[in-house]
C-alpha positions as CSV (number, residue, x, y, z in Angstrom):
1,M,-23.1,-33.1,9.7
2,K,-23.8,-31.5,6.4
3,I,-20.8,-30.0,4.5
4,I,-21.2,-27.8,1.4
5,I,-18.0,-27.7,-0.6
6,D,-16.8,-26.2,-3.9
7,E,-16.5,-29.1,-6.4
8,N,-13.2,-27.7,-7.7
9,I,-11.4,-28.5,-4.4
10,A,-9.1,-31.5,-4.7
11,F,-10.3,-34.7,-3.1
12,A,-13.4,-32.8,-1.9
13,K,-15.8,-35.7,-1.8
14,E,-13.4,-38.4,-0.8
15,A,-11.6,-36.5,2.1
16,F,-14.5,-34.6,3.6
17,S,-17.0,-37.5,3.5
18,L,-15.1,-38.7,6.6
19,F,-16.7,-35.9,8.5
20,G,-20.3,-36.2,7.3
21,N,-22.6,-35.8,4.3
22,V,-20.8,-33.8,1.6
23,V,-22.6,-31.8,-1.2
24,C,-20.3,-30.6,-3.9
25,L,-21.4,-27.6,-6.0
26,S,-19.9,-25.1,-8.4
27,G,-18.7,-22.1,-6.4
28,R,-21.2,-19.8,-8.0
29,D,-24.1,-22.1,-7.2
30,I,-23.5,-22.0,-3.4
31,T,-26.4,-19.9,-2.2
32,K,-28.2,-19.2,1.1
33,E,-30.8,-21.7,0.2
34,V,-28.4,-24.6,0.0
35,L,-26.7,-23.5,3.2
36,K,-29.8,-23.4,5.4
37,D,-29.2,-26.7,7.1
38,A,-25.4,-26.9,6.5
39,D,-22.9,-27.0,9.3
40,V,-19.7,-26.5,7.3
41,L,-18.9,-24.4,4.2
42,I,-15.6,-24.9,2.3
43,V,-15.0,-22.6,-0.7
44,R,-12.6,-21.2,-3.2
45,S,-12.2,-17.6,-4.3
46,V,-15.3,-17.3,-6.5
47,T,-17.8,-17.6,-3.6
48,Q,-18.5,-14.4,-1.8
49,V,-18.9,-15.4,1.9
50,S,-20.8,-12.6,3.6
51,E,-23.8,-11.8,5.9
52,E,-26.0,-12.0,2.8
53,L,-24.9,-15.6,2.2
54,L,-24.8,-16.9,5.8
55,N,-27.5,-15.1,7.6
56,N,-30.2,-17.5,9.0
57,T,-28.1,-20.5,8.1
58,S,-26.6,-23.0,10.6
59,V,-23.0,-22.8,9.3
60,K,-20.5,-23.0,12.2
61,F,-17.2,-23.4,10.2
62,V,-16.0,-21.7,7.0
63,G,-12.8,-22.7,5.2
64,T,-11.3,-21.4,2.0
65,A,-8.8,-23.5,0.2
66,T,-7.1,-20.4,-1.1
67,I,-4.3,-18.0,0.0
68,G,-6.5,-14.9,-0.4
69,T,-9.4,-13.9,1.9
70,D,-10.8,-10.8,0.1
71,H,-13.9,-12.9,-0.7
72,I,-14.6,-13.6,3.0
73,D,-16.3,-11.1,5.3
74,L,-14.0,-11.9,8.3
75,N,-15.6,-9.3,10.6
76,Y,-19.1,-10.9,10.0
77,L,-17.7,-14.4,10.8
78,K,-16.2,-13.1,14.0
79,S,-19.4,-11.3,15.0
80,R,-21.3,-14.6,14.6
81,N,-18.6,-16.7,16.3
82,I,-18.2,-18.8,13.1
83,A,-14.8,-20.5,13.0
84,F,-12.6,-19.8,10.0
85,A,-9.6,-21.3,8.3
86,D,-7.7,-20.4,5.2
87,A,-4.8,-22.0,3.2
88,K,-2.2,-19.3,3.2
89,G,1.0,-20.5,1.5
90,C,-0.6,-23.6,0.0
91,N,0.2,-22.8,-3.6
92,A,3.1,-20.3,-3.1
93,Y,5.6,-22.4,-5.1
94,A,3.1,-22.9,-7.9
95,V,2.6,-19.1,-8.3
96,A,6.4,-18.5,-8.1
97,E,6.9,-21.1,-10.8
98,Y,4.2,-19.4,-12.9
99,F,6.0,-16.1,-12.5
100,L,9.3,-17.6,-13.7
101,T,7.7,-19.4,-16.6
102,A,5.9,-16.2,-17.7
103,L,9.0,-14.0,-17.4
104,L,11.2,-16.4,-19.4
105,K,8.5,-16.6,-22.1
106,V,8.4,-12.9,-22.4
107,C,12.2,-12.6,-22.5
108,S,12.5,-15.4,-25.1
109,D,9.8,-13.9,-27.4
110,Y,11.2,-10.4,-27.2
111,K,14.9,-11.4,-27.2
112,I,15.4,-9.7,-23.8
113,T,18.4,-10.6,-21.7
114,L,18.1,-10.5,-17.9
115,Q,21.7,-9.6,-17.4
116,D,21.9,-6.4,-15.4
117,K,18.1,-6.2,-15.1
118,S,16.3,-5.1,-12.0
119,I,13.0,-6.5,-10.6
120,G,10.7,-4.8,-8.2
121,I,8.7,-7.2,-6.0
122,T,5.8,-5.7,-4.2
123,G,4.6,-8.0,-1.4
124,V,7.2,-10.4,0.1
125,G,5.0,-12.9,1.9
126,N,4.5,-16.6,1.2
127,V,4.7,-16.1,-2.6
128,G,6.8,-13.0,-2.9
129,S,9.6,-14.4,-0.7
130,K,9.9,-17.3,-3.1
131,V,9.8,-14.9,-6.1
132,V,12.7,-13.1,-4.4
133,K,14.7,-16.3,-4.2
134,F,14.0,-17.3,-7.8
135,S,14.9,-13.8,-9.1
136,E,18.2,-13.8,-7.2
137,L,19.1,-17.2,-8.5
138,I,18.8,-16.1,-12.2
139,G,20.9,-13.0,-11.5
140,L,18.3,-10.2,-11.2
141,K,18.9,-7.2,-9.0
142,V,16.0,-7.4,-6.5
143,L,14.2,-4.5,-4.9
144,K,11.7,-5.5,-2.3
145,N,8.6,-3.4,-1.3
146,D,6.4,-4.4,1.6
147,P,5.4,-1.6,4.0
148,P,3.8,-3.9,6.7
149,L,6.9,-6.2,6.6
150,Q,9.2,-3.3,6.7
151,R,7.6,-2.0,9.9
152,E,8.1,-5.5,11.5
153,N,11.7,-5.7,10.3
154,P,13.1,-2.2,10.3
155,N,16.7,-3.4,9.8
156,E,15.9,-5.2,6.6
157,K,16.4,-3.4,3.3
158,F,13.2,-2.4,1.6
159,Y,12.4,0.1,-1.1
160,S,9.5,2.5,-1.7
161,L,6.9,1.9,-4.3
162,D,8.3,4.7,-6.4
163,E,11.6,3.0,-6.4
164,V,10.4,-0.4,-7.4
165,L,8.2,1.1,-10.2
166,Q,11.5,2.2,-11.9
167,C,12.7,-1.4,-12.3
168,D,12.8,-3.3,-15.6
169,I,10.4,-5.9,-14.2
170,I,7.6,-5.3,-11.7
171,T,5.7,-8.2,-10.1
172,L,2.8,-8.0,-7.6
173,H,2.2,-10.4,-4.7
174,V,-0.1,-8.5,-2.3
175,P,-3.5,-9.2,-0.8
176,L,-6.4,-7.1,-2.0
177,T,-7.3,-4.6,0.7
178,F,-9.6,-1.6,0.5
179,E,-8.7,0.6,3.4
180,G,-5.9,1.6,5.8
181,E,-2.4,2.9,5.2
182,D,-1.5,-0.3,3.2
183,K,-4.6,-0.3,1.0
184,T,-3.8,-2.2,-2.2
185,Y,-7.0,-1.5,-4.3
186,H,-5.7,0.2,-7.4
187,L,-2.2,0.3,-6.0
188,L,-1.1,0.7,-9.5
189,N,-3.4,3.6,-10.5
190,E,-3.0,6.0,-13.5
191,Q,-0.4,8.1,-11.6
192,N,1.8,5.1,-10.7
193,L,1.5,3.4,-14.0
194,E,2.8,6.6,-15.6
195,R,6.0,6.1,-13.6
196,L,6.8,2.8,-15.2
197,K,9.8,2.6,-17.6
198,N,9.1,2.3,-21.3
199,G,9.2,-1.3,-22.3
200,A,8.9,-2.6,-18.7
201,I,7.6,-6.1,-17.9
202,L,4.6,-6.0,-15.6
203,I,3.3,-9.2,-14.0
204,N,0.2,-9.5,-11.7
205,T,-0.7,-12.8,-10.0
206,S,-2.2,-11.3,-6.9
207,R,-5.7,-9.9,-7.4
208,G,-7.1,-8.1,-10.5
209,A,-8.1,-4.9,-8.7
210,V,-4.6,-4.3,-7.4
211,I,-4.1,-2.7,-10.8
212,D,-6.6,-0.2,-12.3
213,N,-7.4,-2.2,-15.4
214,Q,-8.8,0.7,-17.4
215,A,-5.7,2.8,-16.7
216,L,-3.4,-0.1,-17.6
217,R,-5.2,-0.6,-20.9
218,K,-4.1,3.0,-21.9
219,F,-0.5,2.6,-20.8
220,I,0.3,-0.7,-22.5
221,N,0.6,0.8,-25.9
222,Q,1.7,4.2,-24.7
223,K,4.7,2.8,-22.8
224,K,5.2,-0.4,-24.8
225,L,4.7,-2.5,-21.7
226,K,5.0,-6.3,-21.8
227,V,2.1,-7.3,-19.5
228,V,1.3,-10.7,-17.9
229,L,-2.1,-10.9,-16.2
230,D,-3.4,-14.0,-14.4
231,V,-6.0,-11.9,-12.5
232,W,-8.5,-9.3,-13.7
233,E,-10.9,-6.8,-12.4
234,N,-14.5,-8.0,-12.8
235,E,-13.7,-11.7,-13.1
236,P,-15.2,-13.7,-14.7
237,D,-15.8,-10.9,-17.3
238,P,-12.5,-9.1,-17.8
239,D,-12.1,-6.0,-20.0
240,L,-11.8,-7.3,-23.5
241,S,-9.7,-4.4,-24.8
242,L,-7.2,-5.1,-22.0
243,L,-7.3,-8.8,-22.7
244,E,-6.4,-8.1,-26.4
245,R,-3.4,-6.0,-25.5
246,V,-1.6,-8.1,-22.9
247,K,1.3,-10.4,-23.8
248,I,0.2,-13.3,-21.5
249,A,-3.3,-13.8,-20.3
250,T,-4.5,-16.6,-18.0
251,P,-7.8,-17.2,-16.1
252,H,-6.6,-16.9,-12.4
253,I,-4.8,-20.2,-12.5
254,A,-1.2,-19.2,-11.5
255,G,-1.5,-21.3,-8.3
256,Y,-3.2,-24.2,-10.0
257,S,-0.6,-26.9,-9.6
258,L,-1.8,-30.3,-8.3
259,E,0.4,-29.9,-5.3
260,G,-1.0,-26.4,-4.6
261,K,-4.6,-27.6,-4.7
262,V,-3.9,-30.6,-2.6
263,N,-2.0,-28.6,0.0
264,G,-5.0,-26.3,0.3
265,T,-7.3,-29.3,0.9
266,V,-4.9,-30.7,3.5
267,M,-4.8,-27.4,5.4
268,I,-8.6,-27.1,5.6
269,F,-9.0,-30.8,6.3
270,N,-6.6,-30.4,9.3
271,A,-8.4,-27.2,10.4
272,L,-11.7,-28.9,10.4
273,N,-10.3,-31.8,12.4
274,N,-9.0,-29.3,15.0
275,F,-12.4,-27.5,15.1
276,L,-14.3,-30.7,15.7
277,G,-11.8,-32.3,17.9
278,T,-11.5,-35.3,15.6
279,D,-8.5,-37.1,14.2
280,Y,-9.5,-38.4,10.8
281,K,-6.8,-39.4,8.3
282,F,-6.9,-39.4,4.5
283,D,-4.2,-40.5,2.0
284,F,-3.3,-37.4,0.0
285,N,-0.5,-39.1,-1.9
286,L,0.0,-37.9,-5.5
287,P,0.9,-39.9,-8.6
288,E,4.5,-39.8,-9.8
289,V,5.2,-37.7,-12.9
290,R,6.2,-39.9,-15.9
291,N,8.7,-38.7,-18.5
292,N,10.1,-36.3,-16.0
293,L,13.7,-36.1,-17.4
294,L,14.7,-32.8,-19.0
295,S,18.0,-31.6,-20.4
296,Y,19.8,-28.3,-20.4
297,T,22.6,-28.0,-22.9
298,K,24.1,-24.5,-22.3
299,Y,26.8,-23.9,-19.7
300,D,25.4,-20.6,-18.5
301,F,22.0,-19.0,-18.1
302,D,20.3,-18.5,-21.4
303,E,16.8,-17.1,-21.6
304,E,15.7,-19.0,-24.7
305,E,17.1,-22.4,-23.6
306,F,15.6,-21.9,-20.1
307,N,12.2,-20.9,-21.6
308,S,12.3,-24.0,-23.8
309,L,12.9,-26.2,-20.8
310,L,10.1,-24.6,-18.7
311,S,7.6,-24.8,-21.6
312,R,7.9,-28.5,-21.5
313,I,6.6,-28.4,-17.9
314,Y,4.0,-25.7,-18.5
315,D,2.9,-24.4,-21.9
316,I,1.8,-20.9,-20.9
317,E,1.4,-19.9,-24.5
318,S,-1.4,-22.5,-24.8
319,D,-3.2,-21.0,-21.8
320,T,-3.0,-17.6,-23.4
321,L,-4.4,-18.8,-26.7
322,Q,-7.3,-20.5,-24.9
323,M,-8.0,-17.3,-22.8
324,K,-8.0,-15.0,-25.8
325,K,-10.8,-17.0,-27.4
326,M,-13.0,-15.0,-25.0
327,L,-12.6,-12.0,-27.4
328,Y,-15.1,-13.6,-29.8
329,F,-17.8,-14.6,-27.3
330,D,-20.8,-12.6,-26.1
331,K,-21.0,-11.7,-22.4
332,E,-22.9,-14.7,-21.2
333,D,-20.7,-17.2,-23.0
334,R,-17.6,-15.3,-21.9
335,I,-18.5,-15.7,-18.2
336,K,-19.3,-19.4,-18.7
337,Y,-16.1,-19.9,-20.7
338,F,-13.8,-18.2,-18.1
339,D,-15.3,-20.4,-15.3
340,N,-14.9,-23.5,-17.4
341,L,-11.3,-22.7,-18.1
342,R,-10.7,-22.8,-14.4
343,K,-13.0,-25.8,-13.6
344,Y,-11.5,-28.0,-16.2
345,Y,-7.9,-26.7,-16.0
346,P,-5.3,-29.4,-16.6
347,L,-3.3,-29.2,-13.4
348,R,0.4,-28.6,-13.6
349,R,3.0,-30.4,-11.6
350,E,5.7,-28.4,-9.7
351,F,9.4,-28.2,-10.5
352,N,10.4,-30.7,-7.7
353,N,8.8,-33.5,-9.8
354,Y,11.4,-33.1,-12.6
355,L,15.0,-34.3,-13.1
356,I,17.4,-32.0,-14.9
357,Q,20.4,-33.4,-16.9
358,T,23.1,-30.7,-17.3
359,D,26.9,-30.6,-17.4
360,S,27.1,-27.1,-16.1
361,E,28.0,-26.8,-12.4
362,M,26.6,-23.2,-12.3
363,M,23.3,-24.3,-13.8
364,K,23.1,-27.3,-11.4
365,E,23.1,-24.8,-8.5
366,I,20.4,-22.7,-10.1
367,F,18.2,-25.7,-10.8
368,K,18.7,-27.0,-7.3
369,G,17.6,-23.6,-5.9
370,L,14.5,-23.8,-8.1
371,R,13.8,-27.2,-6.4
372,F,14.5,-29.4,-9.5
373,K,16.2,-32.7,-9.0
374,V,19.6,-32.6,-10.7
375,M,21.8,-35.3,-12.3
């Protein structure tokens, strides 16, 4: 059995070699030619899996070690009876932790207090539900928007998009879809961006095209928005004038914790076992985090102290500085640089690997809710 796999998938060679002959390639180097005699294809989000890629190949199973599937032509796979598996939820905590780290960085830098602030959360699935919990823990008034979920749970309180756009903070956690009543392509278009409050914080970790990037570029200055973008239209070549204007910019790595990546591998590994009727085992144990003791000295929630603590786990400012170096490259070098930022990204570890020392009973409960160990 021949398996073509994106080289950025954790334990790619070691784990999947149990099934057969593994060839690891950069996601953008996976072509029809290399797939001609392949049985299994396992990708991440940079590889567009379509009829153009798979026609006249022998691929019988496609897996994506990601939570999104907008890069996969699911209808084509179904029409060809090609088995498919994704890794929904694999890095949900990583993205929620990125959201919290970015939010506290913005608040600390602009001296914003979160007391009496509201947050509109659009998309309340695997990631969004965790963002809801984190937001409630730090005292935000949460407004949830998720039309498909609202139809499934008519007794649960949800808000319209117009209502959440009036919040102090807006964060997006939706899949990218191009048709139907719940279409999310350019969900935040010029008309909707105009509804945002002056000075609002806008965070997007879903897909770049959920926001009309050209329209956003205009409104950042006009409305003095504080914008955090991990995802961009036209990746890996984002709009430079938008990149220049945002407060925090990262190269589609919100979910890039070691735990998130390994969870994705485990889910596809298990799915391939199920497809083949095999029962292979692989040790996915992760190394312990050294120097994992952190201290919090305040007795209540303090944005600057909290930001200082989180920045010891994940220095999001450093990621932004690295990303903004793209402003000085030509197009070919920018594309290569964006991909290399992702390929060689130093994986973060999630909050549950860290031990917090605090004398505040209130803060102990908050840290426990965020999955920290507490002493």
